[in-house]
C-alpha positions as a Markdown table, in Angstrom:
| # | Residue | x | y | z |
|---|---|---|---|---|
| 1 | Met | 0.0 | 0.0 | 0.0 |
| 2 | Pro | 1.6 | 3.4 | -1.0 |
| 3 | Ser | 2.3 | 5.8 | 1.8 |
| 4 | Ala | 0.4 | 8.5 | -0.1 |
| 5 | Gln | -2.8 | 7.0 | 1.4 |
| 6 | Asp | -1.6 | 8.0 | 4.9 |
| 7 | Pro | -3.4 | 11.3 | 5.8 |
| 8 | Phe | -0.1 | 12.8 | 7.0 |
| 9 | Tyr | 1.6 | 12.1 | 3.7 |
| 10 | Val | -1.4 | 13.3 | 1.7 |
| 11 | Val | -1.2 | 16.7 | 3.4 |
| 12 | Lys | 2.6 | 16.6 | 3.3 |
| 13 | Glu | 2.6 | 16.2 | -0.5 |
| 14 | Glu | 0.2 | 19.1 | -0.8 |
| 15 | Ile | 2.4 | 21.3 | 1.4 |
| 16 | Gln | 5.5 | 20.2 | -0.5 |
| 17 | Glu | 3.9 | 21.1 | -3.8 |
| 18 | Ser | 3.0 | 24.5 | -2.4 |
| 19 | Ile | 6.6 | 25.0 | -1.2 |
| 20 | Glu | 7.9 | 24.1 | -4.6 |
| 21 | Lys | 5.6 | 26.6 | -6.2 |
| 22 | Leu | 6.6 | 29.2 | -3.6 |
| 23 | Gln | 10.3 | 28.7 | -4.4 |
| 24 | Ser | 9.6 | 28.9 | -8.2 |
| 25 | Ser | 7.8 | 32.2 | -7.6 |
| 26 | Phe | 10.7 | 33.3 | -5.4 |
| 27 | His | 13.2 | 32.7 | -8.1 |
| 28 | Gln | 11.0 | 34.6 | -10.5 |
| 29 | Trp | 10.9 | 37.5 | -8.0 |
| 30 | Glu | 14.7 | 37.5 | -7.8 |
| 31 | Arg | 15.0 | 38.1 | -11.5 |
| 32 | Ile | 12.6 | 41.1 | -11.5 |
| 33 | His | 14.0 | 44.6 | -11.2 |
| 34 | Ala | 13.6 | 46.1 | -7.8 |
| 35 | Asn | 10.8 | 48.5 | -7.0 |
| 36 | Thr | 8.8 | 47.7 | -10.1 |
| 37 | Gly | 5.1 | 47.1 | -10.0 |
| 38 | Glu | 5.4 | 43.5 | -11.0 |
| 39 | Gln | 7.9 | 42.8 | -8.2 |
| 40 | Ile | 5.7 | 44.5 | -5.6 |
| 41 | His | 2.7 | 42.5 | -6.7 |
| 42 | Leu | 4.7 | 39.2 | -6.8 |
| 43 | Ala | 6.1 | 40.0 | -3.3 |
| 44 | Lys | 2.5 | 40.3 | -1.9 |
| 45 | Glu | 1.6 | 37.0 | -3.4 |
| 46 | Leu | 4.8 | 35.4 | -2.0 |
| 47 | Leu | 4.0 | 36.7 | 1.5 |
| 48 | Ala | 0.4 | 35.5 | 1.3 |
| 49 | Ser | 1.6 | 32.0 | 0.2 |
| 50 | Cys | 4.1 | 31.9 | 3.0 |
| 51 | Glu | 1.3 | 32.7 | 5.5 |
| 52 | Ser | -0.9 | 30.0 | 4.0 |
| 53 | Ile | 1.9 | 27.3 | 4.1 |
| 54 | Glu | 2.9 | 28.2 | 7.6 |
| 55 | Trp | -0.7 | 27.7 | 8.7 |
| 56 | Gln | -0.8 | 24.3 | 7.0 |
| 57 | Val | 2.4 | 23.3 | 8.6 |
| 58 | Asp | 1.2 | 24.4 | 12.1 |
| 59 | Glu | -2.0 | 22.3 | 11.6 |
| 60 | Leu | 0.2 | 19.3 | 10.6 |
| 61 | Asp | 2.3 | 19.9 | 13.8 |
| 62 | Lys | -0.9 | 19.8 | 15.8 |
| 63 | Thr | -1.8 | 16.4 | 14.4 |
| 64 | Ile | 1.7 | 15.1 | 15.2 |
| 65 | Ala | 1.3 | 16.4 | 18.8 |
| 66 | Val | -2.0 | 14.5 | 19.1 |
| 67 | Ala | -0.4 | 11.3 | 17.8 |
| 68 | Ala | 2.6 | 11.8 | 20.2 |
| 69 | Lys | 0.2 | 11.6 | 23.2 |
| 70 | Asp | -0.7 | 8.0 | 22.4 |
| 71 | Pro | 1.5 | 6.6 | 19.6 |
| 72 | Ala | 0.3 | 3.0 | 20.0 |
| 73 | Leu | -3.2 | 4.1 | 19.2 |
| 74 | Tyr | -2.1 | 5.4 | 15.8 |
| 75 | Gly | 0.5 | 2.7 | 15.2 |
| 76 | Ile | 3.4 | 5.2 | 15.2 |
| 77 | Asp | 6.7 | 4.8 | 16.9 |
| 78 | Gly | 9.2 | 7.4 | 18.2 |
| 79 | Ile | 11.3 | 7.2 | 15.0 |
| 80 | Glu | 8.4 | 8.0 | 12.8 |
| 81 | Leu | 7.3 | 10.9 | 15.1 |
| 82 | Glu | 10.8 | 12.4 | 15.0 |
| 83 | Lys | 10.9 | 12.1 | 11.2 |
| 84 | Arg | 7.6 | 13.9 | 10.9 |
| 85 | Arg | 8.7 | 16.7 | 13.3 |
| 86 | Arg | 12.0 | 17.0 | 11.3 |
| 87 | Trp | 10.1 | 17.4 | 8.1 |
| 88 | Thr | 7.7 | 20.1 | 9.4 |
| 89 | Ser | 10.7 | 21.9 | 10.9 |
| 90 | Asn | 12.5 | 21.9 | 7.6 |
| 91 | Ala | 9.4 | 23.0 | 5.7 |
| 92 | Arg | 8.9 | 25.8 | 8.2 |
| 93 | Thr | 12.5 | 26.9 | 7.8 |
| 94 | Gln | 12.3 | 27.0 | 4.0 |
| 95 | Val | 9.1 | 29.1 | 4.1 |
| 96 | Ser | 10.5 | 31.4 | 6.7 |
| 97 | Thr | 13.7 | 31.9 | 4.7 |
| 98 | Val | 11.6 | 32.9 | 1.6 |
| 99 | Lys | 9.5 | 35.2 | 3.8 |
| 100 | Lys | 12.5 | 36.9 | 5.3 |
| 101 | Ala | 14.1 | 37.4 | 1.9 |
| 102 | Val | 11.0 | 39.0 | 0.4 |
| 103 | Lys | 10.6 | 41.3 | 3.4 |
| 104 | Arg | 14.2 | 42.3 | 3.4 |
| 105 | Gly | 14.0 | 42.9 | -0.4 |
| 106 | Lys | 11.1 | 45.2 | 0.2 |
| 107 | Glu | 12.9 | 47.1 | 2.9 |
| 108 | Ala | 16.2 | 47.4 | 0.9 |
| 109 | Asn | 14.7 | 49.9 | -1.6 |
| 110 | Gly | 17.0 | 49.1 | -4.5 |
| 111 | Thr | 19.5 | 46.8 | -2.8 |
| 112 | Gly | 17.1 | 44.0 | -2.4 |
| 113 | Thr | 18.6 | 41.9 | -5.1 |
| 114 | Thr | 21.8 | 41.3 | -3.2 |
| 115 | Ser | 19.8 | 40.5 | 0.0 |
| 116 | Ala | 17.6 | 38.1 | -2.0 |
| 117 | Asn | 20.6 | 36.4 | -3.5 |
| 118 | Ala | 22.1 | 35.8 | -0.1 |
| 119 | Met | 18.8 | 34.3 | 1.1 |
| 120 | His | 18.7 | 32.2 | -2.1 |
| 121 | Arg | 22.1 | 30.7 | -1.2 |
| 122 | Glu | 20.8 | 29.9 | 2.2 |
| 123 | Leu | 17.8 | 28.3 | 0.7 |
| 124 | Met | 20.0 | 26.1 | -1.5 |
| 125 | Arg | 21.9 | 24.9 | 1.6 |
| 126 | Leu | 18.6 | 23.6 | 3.2 |
| 127 | Pro | 18.0 | 19.8 | 2.8 |
| 128 | Asn | 15.5 | 18.8 | 0.1 |
| 129 | Leu | 12.5 | 17.4 | 1.8 |
| 130 | His | 12.0 | 14.7 | -0.9 |
| 131 | Glu | 15.6 | 13.6 | -0.7 |
| 132 | Thr | 15.3 | 13.3 | 3.1 |
| 133 | Asp | 12.4 | 10.9 | 2.6 |
| 134 | Arg | 14.3 | 8.8 | 0.0 |
| 135 | Ser | 17.5 | 8.6 | 2.2 |
| 136 | Asn | 15.7 | 6.6 | 4.9 |
| 137 | Pro | 14.4 | 3.4 | 3.3 |
| 138 | Tyr | 13.8 | 1.9 | 6.8 |
| 139 | Ser | 11.4 | 4.8 | 7.6 |
| 140 | Ala | 9.6 | 4.1 | 4.3 |
| 141 | His | 9.3 | 0.5 | 5.2 |
| 142 | Asp | 7.9 | 1.5 | 8.7 |
| 143 | Asn | 5.5 | 3.8 | 6.9 |
| 144 | Asp | 4.2 | 0.9 | 4.8 |
| 145 | Asp | 3.8 | -1.2 | 7.9 |
| 146 | Phe | 2.0 | 1.5 | 9.7 |
| 147 | Ile | -0.3 | 2.1 | 6.7 |
| 148 | Ala | -1.0 | -1.7 | 6.4 |
| 149 | Ser | -1.8 | -1.9 | 10.1 |
| 150 | Glu | -4.0 | 1.2 | 9.9 |
| 151 | Ser | -5.8 | -0.3 | 7.0 |
| 152 | Asp | -6.5 | -3.5 | 8.8 |
| 153 | Arg | -7.7 | -1.6 | 11.8 |
| 154 | Gln | -10.1 | 0.4 | 9.6 |
| 155 | Leu | -11.4 | -2.8 | 8.0 |
| 156 | Leu | -12.0 | -4.3 | 11.4 |
| 157 | Leu | -13.9 | -1.2 | 12.5 |
| 158 | Ile | -16.0 | -1.3 | 9.4 |
| 159 | Lys | -16.8 | -4.9 | 10.0 |
| 160 | Gln | -17.8 | -4.2 | 13.6 |
| 161 | Gln | -20.0 | -1.3 | 12.4 |
| 162 | Asp | -21.7 | -3.6 | 9.9 |
| 163 | Glu | -22.4 | -6.1 | 12.6 |
| 164 | Glu | -23.8 | -3.5 | 14.9 |
| 165 | Leu | -25.9 | -2.1 | 12.0 |
| 166 | Asp | -27.3 | -5.6 | 11.4 |
| 167 | Glu | -28.2 | -6.0 | 15.1 |
| 168 | Leu | -29.8 | -2.5 | 15.1 |
| 169 | Ser | -31.8 | -3.4 | 12.0 |
| 170 | Ala | -33.0 | -6.7 | 13.6 |
| 171 | Ser | -34.0 | -4.7 | 16.7 |
| 172 | Val | -35.9 | -2.2 | 14.7 |
| 173 | Gln | -37.8 | -4.9 | 12.9 |
| 174 | Arg | -38.7 | -6.5 | 16.2 |
| 175 | Ile | -39.9 | -3.2 | 17.6 |
| 176 | Gly | -41.9 | -2.6 | 14.4 |
| 177 | Gly | -43.6 | -6.0 | 14.9 |
| 178 | Val | -44.5 | -5.2 | 18.5 |
| 179 | Gly | -45.8 | -1.8 | 17.4 |
| 180 | Leu | -48.0 | -3.5 | 14.7 |
| 181 | Thr | -49.4 | -5.9 | 17.3 |
| 182 | Ile | -50.2 | -3.1 | 19.7 |
| 183 | His | -51.9 | -1.2 | 16.9 |
| 184 | Glu | -54.1 | -4.2 | 16.1 |
| 185 | Glu | -54.9 | -4.7 | 19.8 |
| 186 | Leu | -55.9 | -1.1 | 20.1 |
| 187 | Leu | -58.2 | -1.4 | 17.1 |
| 188 | Ala | -59.8 | -4.4 | 18.6 |
| 189 | Gln | -60.3 | -2.6 | 22.0 |
| 190 | Glu | -61.8 | 0.4 | 20.2 |
| 191 | Lys | -64.2 | -1.9 | 18.4 |
| 192 | Ile | -65.3 | -3.5 | 21.7 |
| 193 | Ile | -65.8 | -0.1 | 23.3 |
| 194 | Asp | -67.9 | 1.1 | 20.4 |
| 195 | Glu | -70.1 | -2.0 | 20.7 |
| 196 | Leu | -70.4 | -1.5 | 24.5 |
| 197 | Asp | -71.4 | 2.2 | 23.9 |
| 198 | Met | -74.1 | 1.0 | 21.5 |
| 199 | Glu | -75.5 | -1.5 | 24.0 |
| 200 | Met | -75.5 | 1.1 | 26.7 |
| 201 | Asp | -77.4 | 3.6 | 24.5 |
| 202 | Ser | -79.9 | 0.8 | 23.6 |
| 203 | Thr | -80.4 | -0.1 | 27.3 |
| 204 | Ser | -80.7 | 3.6 | 28.3 |
| 205 | Asn | -83.4 | 4.0 | 25.7 |
| 206 | Arg | -85.3 | 1.0 | 27.0 |
| 207 | Leu | -85.0 | 2.2 | 30.6 |
| 208 | Asp | -86.4 | 5.6 | 29.6 |
| 209 | Phe | -89.3 | 4.0 | 27.8 |
| 210 | Val | -90.1 | 1.8 | 30.8 |
| 211 | Gln | -89.8 | 4.8 | 33.2 |
| 212 | Lys | -92.3 | 6.7 | 31.1 |
| 213 | Lys | -94.7 | 3.8 | 31.1 |
| 214 | Val | -94.4 | 3.3 | 34.8 |
| 215 | Ser | -95.1 | 7.0 | 35.5 |
| 216 | Met | -98.2 | 6.8 | 33.4 |
| 217 | Val | -99.4 | 3.7 | 35.2 |
| 218 | Met | -98.6 | 5.1 | 38.7 |
| 219 | Lys | -100.7 | 8.2 | 37.9 |
| 220 | Lys | -103.7 | 6.0 | 37.0 |
| 221 | Ala | -103.3 | 3.6 | 39.8 |
| 222 | Gly | -104.1 | 4.2 | 43.5 |
| 223 | Ala | -101.9 | 3.8 | 46.6 |
| 224 | Lys | -102.2 | 0.1 | 46.6 |
| 225 | Gly | -101.6 | 0.0 | 42.9 |
| 226 | Gln | -98.5 | 2.2 | 43.3 |
| 227 | Ile | -97.0 | -0.1 | 45.9 |
| 228 | Met | -97.5 | -3.1 | 43.6 |
| 229 | Met | -96.1 | -1.1 | 40.8 |
| 230 | Ile | -93.0 | -0.2 | 42.9 |
| 231 | Leu | -92.5 | -3.8 | 43.7 |
| 232 | Phe | -92.8 | -4.7 | 40.0 |
| 233 | Leu | -90.3 | -2.0 | 39.1 |
| 234 | Val | -87.8 | -3.2 | 41.7 |
| 235 | Val | -88.1 | -6.7 | 40.3 |
| 236 | Leu | -87.8 | -5.4 | 36.8 |
| 237 | Phe | -84.7 | -3.3 | 37.7 |
| 238 | Ile | -83.1 | -6.3 | 39.3 |
| 239 | Ile | -83.7 | -8.4 | 36.2 |
| 240 | Leu | -82.4 | -5.6 | 33.9 |
| 241 | Phe | -79.3 | -5.2 | 36.1 |
| 242 | Val | -78.6 | -8.9 | 35.9 |
| 243 | Leu | -79.1 | -8.8 | 32.1 |
| 244 | Val | -76.9 | -5.8 | 31.5 |
| 245 | Phe | -74.0 | -6.2 | 34.0 |
| 246 | Leu | -73.8 | -9.9 | 34.7 |
| 247 | Thr | -74.2 | -11.4 | 31.3 |
């Protein structure tokens, strides 16, 4: 597995490309006559590029600091951490050298070419970041091992996540089945309640009809007749109560 798939090396390659473009623009800036509009414009672009690259290197340093707190978690050893710190330090030095050269060139007001050439010679003495990587085949081998182990760990995590998703899907299906059963039970209960309401309404109507009839009969009957009627109603009430609530 190529080391380019390691997030560190992906960002590293992007920064390296930015540094190479920065140095190319710097060489172009050296060849332009001092205090011209083109040189001033290019100097602004160089300084902006330096700021951007410095920010990227700082962010990369933060990730190295996080990995240094628990190297075993990320599969990185001390040698690899030191190599990454050395690379960011060299990158920061190269960017800082270009930045200083441009600033001194702007401050020189006509003598900036000599200052820039001096800074250029200093740049040439800095180690090439690509050559540093190629000079250490053991580190490259360690990087491949780290990438392979990281890939295996990612595959294991993905497998575990798939298993958890399968379990979650099964749980959701079971919950859905329980919910459907509860829904059907509620519909059945609602139907029973509706039937009971209809029976209660029918019974209430029958009771109202009987009460009206009893009232009419009691008005027509005397005291003795009323007593008999009351007894009859009590018996009728008992019978209705048994029919309604006990059957």
